Structures are given as C-alpha cells and as structure tokens.
N, C-alpha and C positions, 0 to 999 in steps of 0.2 A: 094376478099381478099386481106388483108394488105401485103405489101412487106417489108420484114425487111432488105433486103440486105445481105441475108446469102449466104455462098458458096453453091454449088451445093450439096455436102453431106449433109450438116445441112438443107437445104431446103427438101432433101428427108425424112429427119427424121420429120420435120414440118409437111410434107404432110401426113405421115402415122399417126402422131398424128391426123391430121384433119379427116383423113377417119375412125378413131376409137373413135369418140365421144360417140357413142352408147355403145360401149364395156366398156368405162370408166364410163359412167352412170350406167350400170347395176353393175360393180364391186363395185362402191361406195355404192348402195342400198344394195347389198348383205352383204358386209363387216359391213356397218353400222347396219345393222338390227341383224347381228349375235353378233356384240358386246354388243349391247342393250340386246339381249336375254341372252347372258352369265352372264351379270352383274345382271339382273333381277332374273334369275333363281338360282342364287347363293347367293342371299340376300346381294350383295354389294350396297353400295350408293356413287356413285361418283359425283364430282362436275360437270363434262360435257362430252360429247362425240361429237367430231367434226371431221368433214372431209371435203375435198375439192379436186376438180380435178384441177390441174395446168393450170393456164390461158394461152392461146395461146402467150400473149405478155411476161407473166414470161418464158415460155419455150423457146422463140426466144432469149430473153436476155441471157438466160442460155447457150444456143446454140452459140450464139455469142462470150461469154467468154470462154466456155470450149467445144466446140463442138468437138474438136479433141479427147476427152475422150472417145467418144461414137461412135460405129460402126452402131448400130441399135437403134430404139427407146426402144427397150426392155431392153437395157443396162441401161436406166433411171429407177431408182427405187422409185422415188417420183412423177410419174405422178399422182398418187393417193396417198394422204396423210390423215392419220387418227390420231387423239389425243385422248387418254383418260387421264383426270385429275382427280386425286384421291384427298383425304382430307388428307389422312395419308400416311407416306413413305412405311410402311409395306404393304399398299394395291397395291403398284406398282407390287411387287412381285406376289400377288395373281392375278392380272389382267393378268401379264405376262403368269402364268400358264394355265390361261383359253384360252388365245390366241394360245398357244402352242398346246392346245387339239383341237381347231377349224381350225387352218390354218397350212399350210406347211412353216415353217420358214427357210429361207436361213441364216445359221448360218454364214457363210464366210463373209457376208456383214452385218449382224446385229452387234451392238455395245452398251455397257453399259457404257455410259457417267457418271454414277455415280461413276466410278472407276478412274475418270481423276481428280486428287486431285490439280488443279490449283487455284490460289487465286480468280481468277474471274470466276470460273466455276459454282457456285451455280445454276443459271438459267439454265444452259445448262446440268444439271445432270439428264437427262433423260434417259430412257432404249428405245432404238430404234431397233425395229424388222423389218426385209425385209422379206415380205410374199409372198405366192401366195395362191389363192382360190382352195382348192382341190375338185375334182369331186364329192366326197361325199357329199359336201356342195352345189355345183351348178354344172349341169351337162346339157349343151345344146348344140347339134351338129351345130346349127344355129350360136353359139357365142362361138367358141372354144378358141378365144383369151381371154376370161374371165378368163381361168385357165393358161393362159401362161404369161401375164404380171404381174410383181411382184408390190407391193405398199408398203408403209412404215407406220408403226404405232408406234408413241411415246407415252410413258408413263411417267407422272411426276406427281408432287403435284402441289396443287391450288397456293401455294406459289412460288415454282419454276417456274410456268407458268406466274404469275404476275411479277415476277422478270425479266424473260426473256424478256417479252414484254416491261416493262419500260426501261430496259437496251438498248434493240434495238432500241427503239424510241429515247431516249436520246444520245445514243452513236454512233449511226450509220446513221439514217435517216436525220440528220440535214445537212449532207454534209460537215461539218467544222469539225476539230479537237477539241476535248473537253478538255479543259484544265485538267492539271494533278490533281489539287486539287478537281475537280468535280468527276473525274474518282475514286479517293481515296475514297471519301465520298460514292460513289455508292459501291465500294468494302466493304467499314465497313458496310453498310446497308446489303449487301449480307451475312455477317457473322451473323447479328443479325437474318435475315430471315432462314437462315440454323439453327440456333440453336432454333428458335421458331418451327420450322418443326420438329426437333428431339423431343423437349420437348413436343409437341402436341401428338405425338405417344407413348412417354414414359408414359405421364399422362394418355392417354386412356389405355394403357396396365395395369397400376397400378389400375386403376379404375375398369376394368374388372377382375383383379385378386381379388381384394377386394370384388367384387360382388361374383366371385366364391366361395370364402372362406365363405362369409355370407350364401350363399345358402345352403352349407355344414353343418355350424353350424346349421341352421334353420332346415334342413331335419333331423339332428341327435337329434334335441330336445333341444340343449344346448342354450336355449333362453336367459338366464341371461348373455351370455357372447355377446350377440348383442344388440348394440345401437338401440333405436327406430328411425327411420328416414322414408323418403318415399321409398329408396330402401329396406330396411330390412323389412318394412311393407308389402309391394307388395310381397316379399318372402314368408312372414308369410301367406298371404291370399291365396297363391297358395296351401297351406296345406288344404284349406277349413276348418278353425277351427270353424267356426260358424255354419256350415251345420247342425250338429247333433240338435242343439237348434232350428234352424229355421224349421227344417221338423217336430220337436216334436210340435212346435207352431201351423205349419199349419195344423196339424193332428187335431187340436181342432175343426175346422170347415170343415175339409177335403178341405183346400183351396189350390189354385194353388199359387206357388211362384213366384213373379216377382223379378229378380235379378236386382236392381239398384245398384249405387255406394256407396263403403264403404271408399273411399279415404278421403271424407270431415272429416270422425271421427279422422283423424291424429291430426288435432289442438285440438280435444277435449282431447284426450290422454295427449297433452303437457300441455292443462290447468290443467288436474288431476295429474301432476306431473311425468307421467310415463316416465322412462328413459332407460329402455330395453324392448325388447320383453317378457322377464320374467315377468315384472310389468303386462304387457297386459294379457298374459296367466293365470297369477294367478287370474286375474279379471275374466276371462272367465270360470275358473275351480270353483272359490268359489263362483260366483254369478249365476252359472248356473240355480239352482232351483228355486230360487226366480225370476229370470228374467222370468222363464217358468210360475211361479204362477201369476206373474203380467200380462203376456200376457193372461192368461186364464181368469182373471177377465177382462181385456179389452175386449176380444173378446166373452165372455160369453153374450148369449142372442141376439147376432148379427148374421147375414147372410153372413158376408163377405166371399166371395169366391176367392178372390184374395189378397195376403198381400206382402209387400215389404219384400225382404231378410233382409235390414237393421233394421228390427223390432228388430231380435235378438240382434244386436249390441247396439241398441237403449235401450233396457230394460236392459242389462249388464250395461252399462254405468248408467243409472238411478239407478239401484239397488246400484251400488258401490257409487254413490253421496249421496244417502240417508243414507247409512250404515256409511259413513264418517262424517254424521250429518250437511251436507250443505243444507238439505231440499228444498223447492221449489225455493228459490234464485239459488241454485246450477243447479236445472233442467233448470230454465229460461237462466241462463249463457250457458247451453249446447245448447239449441234450438237457441239462439242467435247467437251462433258460426257456427251452422250447417246451418240456414237458415235466418240470419240478424235478427235484433230487432224486436220486436212486436209479440214474440211468448210466451208471458206471459199466454195465454188462455190455449195452449197446455201443457205448464208445470203445470198449475193448475188442469188440469184434470187427469193428468199422476199422480200427487202428491195425488190426491183424491182416485185413485185407489190403490196406494200404502199404504194409511193409512188403507184400508180395510184388508190387508193381513199383517199388523203389520211391514211395512218396516219402517215408519216414526218414529224417535227416539226423 
C-alpha cells in the first residue's frame, strides 16, 4: 500500500476507506441501477448517468489538505459521486423529484447552486443532493454500511456540464494563472451558453404547447384552423380517419388489412396544394364513395386476401386527382412521389380502372 505521509488521524480514515471497498462498489451499483430505473420508468431521456468511487489517491490528497474537517470517513459525502446530465433545465427538477422518492436526502448538506448568481457560476449551477440508500431499496445484514455512508448526486444540463469541464481544464489544471482577458472571454461564453440553455427549454415548451393546441383542435374537428404538416398529420391519423373506408374495401374480398405507413402521402398532399387538415378531410369526405367504387373495380374478380391500409388513401388521392382533371399524368406524379420514378404502369392500370367507373373527365 502506498504511504501518503498522512498524520495518524487521516491515515485511520484512509484505512477505513480501504476496508470498505466492497461497500462502495455495492452502493455504486444500487444507486446507478435505481437512477437508470427512475429515468426509464418515467419516460425521461437524459444525456448521461455517471458514477465513480473516489480514488485512493484523490481521497489522500483531500485528507492532506482538509483532513482536519473530518472526524470519520462517514463525514465525507462524496466518496461515491453520481451525476445525472439532462438535456433541458426543467428536467433537472424532474430528476430531483424522482431522487427524493428513491433515496433519503440529507437536506442540511444538499445545495442548489443554481441560486448562486455569480458571474462565472454557469457551469456550476448544479443541483447537489447528499443522500443515503434507504433499507426499502437495499437491505443486507451482511453489508449494513451500505445504508450508512452518504453519497452525492449532481444534476445539471449538458451545456452546464460541457462548460464546467472546459472551464476546469482551462482555468485550473494548467497550473498557471490564466490571463484576465482569457477568463473574461470564458465568462462571456458562459453567458451565451446560459442563454442557449434557457432558449432550448423555452422553445421545447412552446413546441409542446403548440402540439397540445393542435391536438385539441384536431380532436374537436376544427380542421380548417390547423395547418397541414408532419405534426398535425400525425394527430389527424390518430383519429383513424381512413379506417371506415379501408374496412369497407377489405369486405369486398373478406380480406385481412395490412397496416402500412401513411406518412409518405404528406408530400402528395403538398403537391395537390392542400394547406390545412380541412383540405385533407374534405377530400376524404367528398371522394369516399368513388374511392370505394374504384377499389371494387380493382378487386373484382381477384382472390386477394390481404390488402394494404394505404389503398384507401391511394384511391382517395387518385379520385381527387382525376376529378381535378389531371388525368394519367397526375396519377404518375403521385406514384413517383410515393415510390420514385418508373411507376407509369401502375398509374396506367389505375387510370384504366377509373375509366370504367366514369371518373375520367
């Protein structure tokens, strides 16, 4: 064992640390597993969950500098250190709530450094909890110290973490004093990153609010008030607007329905000039009967027992295109949009079927 030249008191603390390596390993696994479970079970997506047991060399250095502050090893709160790095500032508080539910928090030792409004504090605006593992989470008479030693959990955003790492490397590890102008530039950068952190959270909140408003409008049937885009189209599809038509088509041959993707049709709608969900829903309503008749002509005389759900939407678009007078060329453009060029034959066949039910103008 390495001799660090510590006084007797600090050497006793270091010896206790050496004797409890198994305890700290168990603590690390229990805490890390619980943090991952909390995040996963509550649908949070974080940047990283990190943990480490303080190295012997690091502890010896701390005892050499500040050993007078500690009576026992249990007085140190960072032998085990964990960090949860979130993407957004508001998620720090969500993680904190989960930690409060899982661990025993020592509030007298915990600190919210986000409330320290110093000029260079951005990278250190972490929320620090000092915790213990409760017996409800882990209880083994063979390892009672697992529930006795405290540990630290830091919660911060990814930008705060990046900044803290950069500032620590450039400001301290070099071992020389950093000129004022460089520290000033670092502080200016901190302000930019802090603003970016706030804006990312604000923008996400606004997008989520927008999506909730859209979902409310879609659910209430106010389609003309909703612009047609990827988000609103997904909300519209959640209402299963084409289900009645495809089930009616499937009944022609008592066929099974294969549910394929309807997302590719969004570009078709754009080509047709649709601006709102109202435009799309009117096509569904006004072309429903003819889309069914077209399917009946396509399937008549066949023994197909599996059909794609997209057949309903394909026929609705085809009927709409033909009623607009765009003919076979319009159908070819639709198929090219959906599957690339070279679909002229598919368009020709569909055009031929449409002629038989007088859809061609």
